[in-house]
C-alpha positions in Angstrom: 70.3 97.7 83.2 69.8 99.9 86.2 66.9 100.8 88.6 65.1 104.1 88.1 62.2 103.8 90.5 62.1 102.1 93.9 59.1 100.6 95.5 61.1 98.6 97.9 60.3 98.8 101.7 62.0 101.7 103.4 63.5 99.4 106.0 65.5 97.7 103.2 66.7 100.9 101.6 68.0 102.3 105.0 70.1 99.3 105.9 73.8 99.4 105.6 75.6 96.8 103.4 79.1 95.6 102.7 79.0 92.5 100.6 78.4 94.2 97.3 81.4 96.7 97.7 83.5 93.7 98.8 82.6 91.7 95.7 83.3 94.7 93.5 86.7 95.2 95.2 87.7 91.5 94.7 86.6 91.7 91.0 88.7 94.9 90.6 91.8 93.3 92.1 91.6 90.3 89.8 90.9 92.5 86.8 94.0 94.4 87.6 96.0 91.1 87.8 94.7 90.2 84.3 95.6 93.6 82.9 99.0 93.6 84.4 99.8 90.1 83.3 98.7 90.7 79.8 100.3 94.1 79.5 103.7 92.9 80.8 103.4 89.7 78.8 104.1 87.6 81.8 103.8 84.0 80.7 103.9 82.8 84.2 101.0 84.9 85.5 98.9 84.5 82.3 99.2 80.8 82.6 98.3 80.9 86.3 95.2 83.0 85.5 94.2 80.9 82.6 94.4 77.8 84.7 92.5 79.0 87.8 90.3 81.9 86.7 88.8 80.4 83.5 86.0 77.8 83.7 85.6 75.1 81.1 84.3 71.5 81.1 87.7 70.1 80.3 89.2 71.7 83.4 86.6 70.0 85.5 87.4 66.7 83.9 91.0 67.3 84.9 89.9 67.7 88.5 90.5 71.4 88.6 87.5 72.7 90.5 88.8 76.0 91.7 87.6 77.9 88.5 84.0 77.0 89.5 84.2 79.9 91.9 87.3 81.9 90.9 86.0 82.5 87.4 83.0 84.3 88.9 85.3 87.1 90.1 87.5 87.2 86.9 87.4 89.7 84.0 90.1 90.5 81.5 88.2 93.0 79.3 87.4 96.4 80.7 83.9 96.9 79.2 82.9 93.4 80.5 84.2 94.3 83.9 82.6 97.7 83.9 79.1 96.6 82.8 79.0 93.8 85.3 80.0 95.9 88.2 77.5 98.7 87.4 74.7 96.2 87.2 75.8 94.6 90.4 75.9 97.9 92.2 72.5 98.9 90.9 70.7 95.7 91.9 72.9 94.0 94.4 72.6 96.7 97.2 68.9 96.3 97.5 68.9 92.6 97.4 71.7 92.5 100.0 69.7 94.8 102.3 66.7 92.6 101.9 68.5 89.3 102.6 71.2 90.4 105.0 74.9 90.5 104.0 75.8 87.0 104.9 72.8 85.5 103.1 73.5 87.6 100.1 77.2 86.4 100.0 76.0 82.8 100.2 73.4 83.3 97.5 75.9 85.1 95.2 78.5 82.3 95.6 75.8 79.7 94.9 74.5 81.5 91.8 78.1 81.8 90.6 78.9 78.2 91.0 75.7 77.1 89.4 76.4 79.4 86.4 79.9 77.9 86.1 78.5 74.4 86.1 75.8 75.5 83.6 78.5 76.8 81.2 80.5 73.6 81.4 77.4 71.5 80.8 76.1 73.6 77.9 79.5 73.9 76.2 80.1 70.1 76.4 76.6 68.7 75.7 74.9 71.4 73.7 77.8 73.0 71.8 79.9 69.9 71.6 83.1 71.6 72.7 84.3 71.0 76.3 87.3 73.3 75.8 85.3 76.6 75.6 86.5 78.8 78.4 84.5 81.4 80.2 85.0 84.0 82.9 83.0 86.9 84.5 80.4 87.7 87.1 77.5 87.8 84.6 76.1 84.4 85.7 76.0 85.3 89.4 74.7 88.8 88.6 71.9 87.2 86.4 70.9 85.4 89.6 70.8 88.7 91.5 68.8 90.4 88.8 66.2 87.5 88.7 65.9 87.5 92.4 65.4 91.2 92.5 62.8 91.1 89.8 60.8 88.4 91.7 61.1 90.3 95.0 60.2 93.7 93.5 58.5 92.9 90.1 57.0 96.4 89.6 60.1 98.4 90.2 61.0 100.3 87.0 64.4 99.5 85.4 66.1 100.8 82.3 67.1 98.2 79.7 70.2 99.3 77.8 70.0 102.5 79.8 67.1 103.7 77.6 63.9 101.6 77.9 61.9 101.8 81.2 60.1 98.5 82.0 58.9 96.7 85.1 61.7 94.6 86.6 60.1 91.3 85.9 59.5 92.2 82.3 63.2 93.2 81.8 64.4 90.1 83.6 62.3 87.8 81.5 63.3 89.6 78.3 67.0 89.0 79.1 66.3 85.3 79.8 64.6 85.1 76.4 67.6 86.7 74.8 69.9 84.2 76.4 67.7 81.3 75.3 67.7 82.6 71.8 71.5 83.2 71.9 72.2 79.6 73.1 70.0 78.1 70.4 71.9 80.2 67.8 75.2 78.9 69.2 74.0 75.3 69.0 73.5 75.9 65.2 76.9 77.3 64.7 76.0 81.0 65.0 75.5 83.5 67.8 77.9 85.7 69.7 80.8 84.6 72.0 78.7 85.1 75.1 78.2 82.7 78.0 74.5 82.3 77.6 74.6 79.0 79.4 76.2 80.6 82.4 73.6 83.4 82.4 70.7 81.0 82.3 72.3 78.9 85.1 72.6 81.9 87.3 69.1 83.1 86.5 67.8 79.6 87.4 69.6 79.8 90.7 67.8 83.1 91.5 64.4 81.7 90.6 65.0 78.6 92.8 66.3 80.7 95.7 63.2 83.0 95.6 60.6 80.2 95.5 62.2 77.7 97.8 63.8 80.0 100.4 62.9 83.6 100.3 59.2 83.3 99.6 58.8 80.3 101.8 60.1 82.3 104.7 57.7 85.1 104.0 54.8 82.7 103.8 55.7 81.5 107.3 55.7 85.1 108.5 59.5 85.2 109.0 61.3 88.4 108.1 65.0 88.5 107.3 67.0 90.2 110.0 69.3 93.2 109.5 72.5 92.3 107.8 75.6 91.5 109.8 
């Protein structure tokens, strides 16, 4: 998905931002670590990355909580990495400018952790397999996209780079796809996609909008410039 028409306030579009480029940079570094470790067949580094940069329910049972956050910045497949970063760059910049960089970072980390917990819960209690690993920024980005769509619901976006729809329609469509995909997985089908993580991140975006962002706007408070 990407944005093709802006109806966001000019004051948001003119603000500088640094959090999104920083997040992309961190994701790039960790992707390069994965690629190098796999290409060189370094058992030591692959084991390290598997332990700390893949989230699963059984890792949490073992007291290994670092992957709750580290997995959100972790990719080991180029197409997965590329799509996530393009979507983040498309939506994240506007959301960051609207919230301010520090608030955006806190929201992004929160959405990422919620998505990791959601994956662990769905894999253990809905799919019956606590060993299913997951990685990637998709859950946190789902939170960013949902927050964007609620903040600017009439902005046009392109689904699959082809179909123009209002942002809120596109976001709800992808939530529907993830629900359908998760149901299919519970029945033994579906694709190897972290639908639970996506839904968790999206839920975090919805909660943030209604219980923080919109609440502040109702009270007449406006977010300051990012710092």
